[in-house]
C-alpha positions in Angstrom: -13.9 12.1 -3.4 -16.7 14.5 -4.3 -20.4 13.7 -4.0 -23.5 15.2 -5.6 -27.1 15.2 -4.3 -28.6 15.7 -7.7 -32.1 14.3 -7.0 -32.5 16.2 -3.7 -31.3 19.7 -4.7 -32.0 20.1 -8.4 -33.5 23.6 -8.2 -30.6 25.0 -6.2 -28.0 23.2 -8.3 -29.4 24.6 -11.5 -29.1 28.1 -10.1 -25.5 27.4 -8.8 -24.4 26.2 -12.2 -23.9 29.8 -13.5 -20.3 30.1 -12.3 -17.2 28.2 -11.4 -16.9 26.4 -8.1 -14.1 25.7 -5.7 -14.8 21.9 -5.2 -11.8 20.9 -3.0 -9.2 22.5 -0.7 -6.4 20.5 0.8 -5.0 22.0 4.0 -2.2 19.5 4.8 -1.1 18.5 8.3 1.8 20.3 9.9 5.1 19.5 8.1 3.4 18.8 4.8 1.9 22.2 4.2 3.6 22.7 0.8 1.4 19.8 -0.6 -1.7 22.1 -0.4 -3.9 22.5 -3.5 -7.2 24.1 -4.6 -9.5 22.4 -7.2 -11.7 24.5 -9.5 -14.7 22.9 -11.3 -16.9 24.1 -14.2 -20.5 22.9 -13.6 -22.0 25.1 -16.3 -23.1 24.0 -19.7 -20.4 25.9 -21.6 -16.6 26.3 -21.5 -15.5 29.3 -19.4 -12.5 31.5 -20.1 -10.1 31.9 -17.1 -8.2 34.9 -18.5 -9.8 37.3 -15.9 -9.9 34.8 -13.0 -7.7 35.1 -9.9 -6.9 33.2 -6.7 -5.9 34.6 -3.4 -5.6 33.2 0.2 -6.0 36.4 2.3 -8.9 38.7 3.0 -7.7 42.0 1.5 -7.4 40.5 -1.9 -9.6 43.2 -3.4 -6.7 45.7 -3.2 -5.2 44.1 -6.3 -7.1 46.8 -8.2 -4.5 49.3 -6.8 -1.5 46.9 -7.1 -1.4 46.6 -3.3 -0.7 43.1 -1.9 -0.2 41.4 1.4 3.4 41.2 2.6 2.8 38.1 4.7 5.2 35.3 3.5 2.4 32.8 3.4 0.0 34.8 1.2 -0.4 34.8 -2.5 -2.4 36.5 -5.2 -2.2 34.9 -8.7 -4.0 35.0 -12.0 -4.9 32.2 -14.3 -3.3 32.0 -17.8 -5.5 32.7 -20.8 -7.1 29.3 -20.9 -10.6 27.8 -21.0 -12.1 25.3 -18.5 -14.3 22.9 -20.3 -17.7 21.7 -19.2 -17.4 19.3 -16.3 -13.7 19.7 -16.1 -11.8 20.0 -12.8 -8.5 21.8 -12.5 -6.0 21.4 -9.6 -3.8 24.3 -8.6 -0.9 23.3 -6.3 0.7 25.7 -4.0 4.1 23.9 -4.5 4.2 21.8 -7.7 7.1 19.6 -6.7 5.8 18.9 -3.2 2.4 18.2 -4.8 4.0 15.6 -7.1 6.0 14.1 -4.2 2.8 13.7 -2.2 0.3 12.6 -4.8 2.5 10.9 -7.5 1.0 13.1 -10.2 1.4 16.6 -11.6 -1.0 19.5 -10.8 -2.5 21.4 -13.6 -0.9 24.7 -12.4 1.2 25.7 -9.4 1.6 28.9 -7.4 5.2 28.8 -6.3 7.0 27.8 -9.5 9.0 25.0 -7.9 8.5 22.4 -10.7 9.7 22.9 -14.2 7.1 20.4 -15.6 4.0 22.1 -13.9 2.8 25.3 -15.6 2.9 28.4 -13.4 0.0 30.7 -12.4 0.7 34.3 -13.3 2.2 36.0 -10.2 0.7 39.2 -8.9 2.4 38.7 -5.5 3.6 35.4 -4.0 5.2 35.3 -0.5 8.4 33.4 0.2 6.5 30.5 1.8 3.0 30.3 0.4 0.8 28.1 2.4 -2.7 27.8 4.1 -3.3 28.9 7.6 -4.8 26.2 9.9 -6.7 28.1 12.5 -8.1 30.9 10.3 -7.7 30.4 6.5 -9.5 31.1 3.3 -9.2 30.8 -0.5 -11.2 33.0 -2.9 -11.7 32.7 -6.6 -12.5 36.1 -8.1 -12.9 37.9 -11.4 -11.5 41.3 -12.5 -11.3 42.9 -15.9 -8.1 44.9 -15.0 -9.8 48.3 -15.0 -12.8 48.3 -12.8 -12.8 49.6 -9.2 -14.4 46.5 -7.8 -13.6 42.8 -8.3 -16.4 40.1 -8.4 -16.3 37.1 -6.1 -16.7 33.9 -8.0 -16.4 31.4 -5.1 -15.1 31.6 -1.6 -14.2 28.9 1.0 -13.1 29.8 4.6 -12.0 27.2 7.3 -10.7 27.1 10.8 -12.0 28.1 14.2 -11.2 31.8 14.3 -12.9 34.2 11.9 -10.1 36.8 11.9 -8.6 35.6 8.7 -11.9 35.4 6.7 -13.2 38.0 4.3 -15.7 40.7 4.8 -15.8 43.7 2.3 -18.7 45.5 4.0 -18.1 49.3 4.2 -15.0 49.0 1.9 -14.8 51.8 -0.7 -12.0 51.8 -3.3 -11.0 53.7 -6.4 -9.3 51.5 -8.9 -7.5 52.2 -12.2 -10.6 53.3 -14.0 -10.7 56.7 -15.7 -12.5 58.6 -12.9 -11.3 59.4 -9.4 -14.5 58.3 -7.7 -14.4 55.4 -5.2 -16.9 52.6 -5.6 -18.4 50.8 -2.6 -18.8 47.0 -2.0 -22.2 45.7 -0.8 -22.3 44.1 2.6 -20.9 40.6 3.0 -22.0 38.4 5.8 -20.1 39.3 9.0 -17.1 37.0 9.7 -18.6 36.0 13.1 -21.7 34.6 11.3 -20.0 32.7 8.6 -20.4 28.9 8.8 -16.9 27.6 8.1 -15.7 24.1 8.3 -12.9 23.1 10.7 -9.6 21.8 9.2 -9.8 18.1 8.5 -7.3 15.8 10.1 -5.8 12.5 9.0 -4.6 13.8 5.7 -8.2 14.5 4.4 -9.3 17.5 2.4 -12.4 19.7 2.3 -14.6 18.6 -0.6 -18.0 19.7 -2.0 -20.6 17.1 -1.3 -22.7 18.5 -4.2 -23.0 21.4 -6.5 -25.4 23.3 -4.2 -24.0 26.3 -2.4 -26.2 25.6 0.6 -28.0 28.6 2.1 -26.1 31.0 -0.1 -28.0 34.3 -0.7 -28.3 34.8 -4.5 -28.9 38.5 -4.7 -27.5 41.8 -3.3 -24.0 40.5 -3.0 -20.6 41.1 -4.5 -20.4 37.9 -6.5 -21.3 36.7 -10.0 -25.0 37.4 -10.6 -25.3 39.2 -7.3 -24.5 36.1 -5.1 -23.3 36.8 -1.6 -20.5 34.3 -1.5 -19.9 34.8 2.3 -23.4 33.4 3.2 -22.8 29.8 2.1 -23.1 27.1 4.8 -19.9 25.3 4.3 -20.6 23.0 7.2 -23.3 21.5 5.1 -21.9 21.8 1.6 -18.4 20.5 2.3 -17.2 17.2 3.8 -13.9 15.8 4.9 -12.6 13.0 2.6 -9.5 11.5 1.1 -8.0 14.0 -1.4 -8.7 13.5 -5.1 -7.1 16.5 -6.9 -8.2 17.2 -10.4 -11.1 14.7 -10.4 -14.7 15.6 -9.6 -17.5 13.0 -10.1 -21.2 13.2 -9.9 -21.3 9.7 -8.4 -20.4 9.3 -4.7 -17.5 6.8 -4.4 -16.0 7.3 -7.8 -12.2 7.8 -7.4 -12.1 6.4 -3.9 -9.6 3.7 -2.9 -5.9 3.4 -2.2 -3.3 1.7 -4.4 -0.2 0.1 -2.9 2.6 -1.1 -5.3 5.6 -3.3 -4.9 8.4 -3.2 -5.8 8.7 0.6 -5.4 12.2 0.7 -7.0 13.9 -1.4 -9.6 16.9 -1.2 -11.9 16.7 -0.1 -15.5 16.2 -2.7 -18.3 15.2 -5.5 -16.0 12.1 -7.8 -15.9 9.7 -7.6 -13.0 6.2 -8.5 -11.9 4.5 -5.4 -10.5 1.9 -6.1 -7.7 -0.8 -3.5 -7.1 -3.2 -3.9 -4.2 -6.4 -1.9 -4.3 -8.2 -1.2 -1.0 -11.5 0.6 -0.9 -13.5 2.3 1.8 -16.2 1.2 4.2 -18.7 3.6 2.6 -18.4 2.6 -1.1 -17.9 -0.6 -3.1 -15.7 -0.2 -6.1 -16.9 -2.0 -9.2 -14.3 -0.9 -11.8 -10.6 -0.3 -11.7 -8.5 1.1 -14.5 -4.7 0.8 -14.5 -2.5 2.6 -17.0 1.1 1.3 -17.4 3.7 4.0 -18.3 4.3 4.1 -22.0 8.1 3.5 -21.7 7.6 0.1 -20.2 7.5 -3.1 -22.1 4.8 -5.7 -21.4 3.4 -8.9 -22.8 -0.2 -8.3 -21.8 -0.3 -10.8 -19.0 -1.9 -10.1 -15.6 -3.0 -12.1 -12.6 -6.0 -11.2 -10.4 -6.4 -12.3 -6.8 -8.1 -11.3 -3.6 -11.7 -11.5 -2.4 -12.6 -8.2 -4.0 -11.7 -9.5 -7.5 -13.0 -13.1 -7.0 -15.8 -12.6 -9.6 -14.1 -9.9 -11.7 -13.3 -9.9 -15.4 -10.5 -8.1 -17.3 -10.0 -6.3 -20.6 -6.7 -5.0 -22.0 -6.3 -2.3 -24.6 -2.7 -1.3 -25.3 -1.2 -0.4 -21.9 -4.5 0.1 -20.2 -6.0 -2.6 -18.0 -9.7 -2.5 -17.0 -11.0 -4.7 -14.3 -14.8 -5.0 -14.2 -17.3 -6.7 -11.8 -15.1 -6.0 -8.8 -16.4 -5.9 -5.3 -13.7 -3.9 -3.5 -14.2 -2.4 0.0 -12.0 -1.7 3.0 -12.0 -5.4 3.9 -12.5 -7.1 0.5 -9.3 -6.0 -1.3 -8.1 -6.8 -4.8 -4.6 -7.5 -6.1 -3.5 -7.1 -9.7 -0.1 -8.6 -10.6 1.2 -7.2 -13.9 3.5 -10.0 -15.2 6.6 -9.7 -17.2 7.1 -6.0 -17.2 10.3 -4.7 -18.8 11.6 -1.6 -17.1 12.7 1.3 -19.3 16.3 2.3 -20.0 15.7 5.8 -18.8 15.9 6.3 -15.0 13.3 8.2 -13.1 10.0 7.9 -11.2 7.3 6.2 -13.3 3.7 6.7 -12.2 0.9 4.1 -12.7 -2.3 6.0 -13.2 -5.3 4.4 -11.3 -9.0 5.2 -11.8 -11.9 3.7 -9.9 -15.7 3.8 -10.1 -18.6 2.4 -8.2 -21.4 0.6 -10.0 -23.0 2.9 -12.5 -20.3 5.6 -11.9 -17.6 7.0 -14.1 -13.9 6.2 -13.9 -12.2 8.9 -11.8 -8.6 9.3 -10.7 -7.7 8.2 -7.2 -6.0 10.7 -4.9 -2.5 9.3 -4.9 -0.9 7.4 -7.8 1.6 4.6 -7.0 4.9 4.8 -8.7 8.1 2.8 -9.3 11.5 4.4 -9.3 13.9 3.1 -12.0 17.6 3.2 -11.1 20.8 2.7 -13.0 21.9 -1.0 -13.3 24.4 -2.0 -10.7 26.9 -4.8 -11.7 28.9 -6.4 -8.9 30.4 -9.8 -9.2 29.0 -12.1 -6.5 28.8 -15.7 -5.4 25.7 -17.5 -4.0 25.0 -17.3 -0.4 25.2 -21.1 -0.2 28.8 -20.8 -1.5 29.6 -17.9 0.8 28.6 -20.0 3.8 31.2 -22.6 2.9 34.1 -20.0 3.1 36.4 -19.9 6.0 36.6 -17.3 8.8 38.1 -14.0 7.5 37.3 -14.6 3.8 36.3 -11.6 1.7 32.9 -12.1 0.1 30.4 -10.4 -2.2 26.8 -11.6 -2.2 23.4 -10.4 -3.4 20.1 -11.2 -1.6 16.7 -10.1 -0.3 16.3 -8.9 3.3 14.1 -11.5 4.9 14.6 -10.6 8.6 14.9 -6.8 8.7 16.8 -4.4 10.9 15.5 -3.6 14.4 13.6 -6.9 14.9 16.0 -9.4 16.3 18.0 -6.5 18.0 17.1 -2.8 18.2 20.6 -1.7 19.3 22.6 -3.2 16.5 22.3 -4.8 13.0 21.3 -8.4 13.2 19.7 -9.2 9.8 19.3 -12.1 7.4 19.4 -11.9 3.6 18.5 -14.9 1.3 19.0 -15.6 -2.4 17.8 -18.0 -5.0 20.2 -20.7 -3.6 17.7 -21.1 -0.8 20.2 -20.2 1.9 20.5 -17.1 4.1 23.4 -15.4 5.8 23.5 -13.1 8.8 24.6 -9.4 8.3 26.0 -8.1 11.6 27.2 -4.7 12.8 27.3 -3.0 16.2 25.4 -0.1 14.8 21.8 -0.3 13.6 21.6 -0.1 9.8 18.0 1.0 8.8 18.8 0.5 5.1 18.5 -3.3 5.7 14.7 -3.1 5.6 12.7 -6.2 4.9 12.0 -6.6 1.1 15.1 -4.6 0.0 17.3 -6.4 -2.5 21.0 -5.6 -1.7 24.6 -6.2 -2.6 26.7 -6.9 0.5 30.5 -6.9 0.4 32.4 -7.8 3.5 34.2 -10.4 5.6 33.0 -13.8 6.7 33.1 -14.3 10.5 32.1 -17.5 12.3 30.6 -16.6 15.7 29.4 -19.4 17.9 28.7 -21.5 14.9 26.8 -18.7 13.0 28.1 -17.5 9.7 28.0 -13.7 9.5 29.2 -11.0 7.2 30.9 -8.1 9.1 32.7 -5.0 8.2 30.5 -4.7 5.1 29.6 -2.1 2.5 26.0 -2.1 1.3 24.4 -1.2 -2.1 20.6 -1.2 -2.4 19.4 -2.6 -5.7 15.6 -2.4 -5.2 13.1 -1.9 -2.5 9.7 -3.5 -1.9 10.8 -6.8 -3.6 8.7 -9.9 -3.1 10.2 -12.2 -0.5 11.5 -15.7 -1.4 9.0 -18.5 -0.8 9.8 -20.2 2.6 10.6 -23.9 2.6 7.6 -25.8 4.0 8.9 -28.3 6.6 7.5 -30.3 9.5 7.9 -29.1 13.1 10.2 -32.0 13.7 12.5 -30.9 10.9 12.4 -27.4 12.3 13.7 -28.7 15.6 16.8 -30.1 13.9 19.9 -28.1 12.8 19.5 -29.0 9.1 17.5 -25.8 8.3 19.8 -23.3 10.0 19.8 -20.0 8.1 17.0 -20.9 5.7 13.6 -19.2 5.5 11.1 -21.9 6.5 7.4 -22.3 7.2 5.7 -24.7 9.6 2.0 -25.3 10.4 1.0 -26.7 13.7 -0.8 -26.3 17.0 0.7 -24.2 19.8 1.3 -26.6 22.7 3.1 -24.1 25.0 3.5 -20.4 25.2 6.1 -18.9 27.6 8.2 -15.8 28.2 11.9 -15.9 28.9 15.1 -13.9 28.4 13.6 -10.9 26.7 11.2 -12.7 24.4 8.4 -15.3 23.9 8.8 -19.0 23.0 6.0 -20.7 21.1 6.1 -24.5 21.1 4.5 -25.7 17.9 3.7 -29.3 16.9 2.2 -30.7 13.7 2.2 -34.3 15.1 5.8 -35.0 14.1 7.3 -33.5 17.2 7.5 -29.9 18.6 9.7 -27.1 17.6 10.3 -23.6 19.1 9.4 -20.3 17.5 11.4 -17.6 19.2 10.0 -14.1 19.2 12.3 -11.4 20.7 10.5 -8.5 22.4 12.3 -6.1 20.0 10.2 -7.5 17.2 7.2 -5.9 18.9 4.8 -8.5 17.7 1.2 -8.8 19.0 0.8 -12.4 20.0 -2.5 -12.0 22.0 -4.7 -14.0 19.6 -2.2 -17.0 19.4 -3.0 -19.2 22.4 -2.3 -22.8 23.4 -4.3 -25.1 21.0 -4.4 -22.4 18.3 -3.5 -23.7 14.8 -1.0 -21.3 13.3 1.2 -20.8 10.3 4.7 -19.6 11.2 7.4 -18.3 8.9 10.8 -17.4 10.0 14.5 -18.0 9.8 15.9 -21.4 10.9 18.5 -21.0 13.6 20.3 -23.0 16.3 20.0 -22.5 20.0 21.6 -25.0 22.5 22.4 -27.4 19.7 18.8 -27.6 18.6 16.9 -26.0 15.8 14.4 -23.1 16.3 12.6 -20.6 14.1 13.3 -16.9 14.5 9.9 -15.2 14.1 10.4 -11.5 13.5 7.5 -10.0 11.5 3.8 -9.8 12.3 2.7 -11.0 8.9 4.7 -14.2 9.4 2.3 -15.6 12.0 -1.4 -16.1 11.4 -4.3 -18.5 11.9 -5.0 -20.3 8.7 -8.4 -20.2 7.1 -10.3 -23.6 7.0 -12.2 -23.7 3.7 -14.2 -26.9 4.5 -12.2 -29.2 2.2 -12.7 -32.9 2.8 -10.0 -35.3 4.1 -7.4 -36.3 1.5 -4.2 -38.2 1.0 -2.0 -37.4 -2.0 1.3 -39.0 -3.1 3.4 -38.5 -6.2 2.5 -41.1 -8.8 6.0 -42.5 -9.3 8.5 -44.7 -7.5 11.1 -43.0 -5.3 14.6 -44.0 -4.6 15.6 -43.5 -1.0 19.1 -45.1 -1.4 20.0 -42.1 -3.6 18.9 -39.6 -1.0 15.3 -39.0 -2.3 12.5 -38.2 0.0 8.8 -38.7 -0.6 6.3 -35.8 -0.1 3.1 -37.1 1.5 0.4 -34.4 1.4 -2.8 -34.8 3.5 -5.6 -32.9 5.0 -7.8 -33.7 8.0 -11.1 -32.4 6.7 -12.1 -31.3 10.2 -11.2 -28.3 12.5 -10.5 -30.7 15.4 -9.1 -34.2 14.8 -6.5 -36.8 15.7 -4.3 -38.2 12.9 -2.3 -41.3 12.5 -0.1 -41.5 9.4 1.7 -44.8 9.1 3.7 -46.9 6.6 2.9 -50.6 6.3 4.4 -53.4 4.1 2.1 -55.6 2.0 2.0 -58.1 4.9 0.4 -55.6 7.2 3.5 -55.1 9.3 4.0 -51.5 10.6 7.2 -50.0 9.1 7.1 -46.5 10.5 4.7 -44.0 12.2 5.2 -40.6 10.6 2.6 -38.8 12.6 0.4 -39.5 15.7 -1.1 -36.4 17.0 -3.5 -33.5 16.5 -4.7 -32.8 13.0 -5.1 -29.4 11.4 -7.8 -28.1 9.1 -5.4 -27.3 6.3 -3.2 -29.1 3.9 0.0 -30.5 5.4 3.0 -32.2 3.9 5.3 -34.7 5.6 8.4 -36.3 4.0 9.4 -40.0 4.3 13.0 -40.9 3.7 12.3 -44.6 3.0 13.6 -45.8 6.4 11.9 -47.7 9.1 11.6 -46.8 12.8 15.3 -47.7 13.5 16.4 -45.6 10.5 17.3 -48.6 8.2 16.5 -48.4 4.5 13.5 -50.5 3.7 13.8 -53.3 1.0 12.7 -52.5 -2.5 9.0 -53.2 -3.1 5.5 -51.8 -2.6 4.3 -50.3 0.7 1.0 -48.8 1.9 0.6 -45.3 3.2 -2.3 -45.3 5.7 -4.0 -42.2 7.0 -6.5 -42.5 9.8 -8.4 -39.4 11.0 -10.7 -39.3 14.0 -13.0 -36.2 14.1 -12.9 -35.2 17.8 -16.2 -33.3 17.5 -18.3 -36.2 16.0 -16.2 -39.3 16.6 -16.3 -40.1 12.9 -13.3 -42.2 11.7 -12.0 -41.7 8.1 -9.3 -43.7 6.5 -7.3 -43.0 3.3 -4.7 -45.3 1.7 -2.2 -45.0 -1.1 0.5 -47.3 -2.5 4.3 -46.4 -2.4 6.8 -48.0 -4.7 10.4 -48.0 -3.4 12.9 -48.5 -6.2 16.5 -48.0 -7.1 18.6 -47.0 -10.0 19.9 -49.9 -12.2 23.7 -49.9 -12.7 
């Protein structure tokens, strides 16, 4: 992101607006050097022709007048094509066009290397085999030359690093170029390398960016630059900052173009229907007020979106064609916003499709963010499968083919072998097992698995499998909300479940941690293997927690396998009052129906009694007698009394009693229950 100090530096800025500026340089970290780029900006009041403009990244660039170039493999000298740069236009030149696209998700305006057929090339004077930017002593210079003069003219120059050896200084240089005479021309003195005020190379994937249009402290006469500027005298420590890269976008408003967009899924199959989820996260320094999302033209869409997250709580939306504009946002590094684009139809053509994102602060202008999110569209895969529920009923040794979403991913339950669970729309999961670790079975991947059923100590597994990845970053299935008592039974084995309760015990044993959780119906165990590498420090005894995980069996009892950090958290109490809610219809327990009883304590610390009475006031069954929690809970009644006999047909009373343990206040809620049957 680039920032302007217009009101502070107006006289200098007006003077600096006589020529093009280098406004951003990305010197990537080691291993990603080919993603480097330079950004050029036109701050003047007229379009500027680039047909005599050049770029070079080494300090003897002035020898181009004699056709002499550096032989260093990292160095390059290139010329711009015959184009114009419009007023207030920024132009990104990538060192390697393909690497730039892979890194940022969008194309550069031009590239040096010529690696990407869709990115126009700069005109090569000399390009080394491995063009890149030096980290310890690097530079980039934009210069002008008419093709015949002895001397070039510096337009803008940016050095970086901690050693001056690689920076430029043309003092005392005399050279005879291709002009008609044989007389050498002399350059004026540049500032000595040892006195130049260069920035160090930014870390953390950040780039060097101008914080304004002012070339701070630059001497404006007697130099080798446009209008006599001495480009070596700028104080880059003051005029440049380190910030998240934003190639090809320069805004006069600090904060425009900031933010990061994360998208899921990141791969899908062609000609399918999906919901695309884009989460926008801002920075601590700026609050984003507007977000613009452009859906790729090849995609079908019915115009439906859903906004969520605290950063979009008061926002509004407008849609024009395939462009979504979110206004009145308040997005920061902690107040994020999520836009779900509903009912997207993926294109027939495979490939990587970029969703362009622009952001702006209040009063700013929409500016491209640094890295665009994208979805890769793959060829459809058709494999005949059965549901996982059906697969679980097959015998040992049966061949099977299923499709599902990885819910418990590789490397969490075991880090030395594959011990993974996938689940499908049938609501059941199945274990995928192999003695080697298979990193392809990453959480959120949708996969086809073809293999052999094996029953091992009561657990249904697929072994000797082949795997096909359908999509990545897919939304997980919703867990089944159950009571802690239900979780302690074996009924929910191999199903993705969720419980809410208080931690009553926390202990370590056998290479993992056991959390005993109770919602008042009876405790269950959440098992966390050390290989999951979860941080459980904030979850202590008496903490109210939400836990999601895979139901499993240990020592003939149910437990929950908790394997991912996002699957345990302390719920937020929103201050809602006590309540008791039942479906407004009879239920038929003799046909196997159960009744969902939803309630909330209305207090952060409380004791709850939830009981069923008949109309004569006799106690039929106690469903809960224990600590309440400050969030909505659901308990099921199966229509049976305390000795598990079906109750007679008729009307019953559900009675909820809440005692606030902080104030002693007692609250009661009642609701009728009609137990019926089906007439024959």
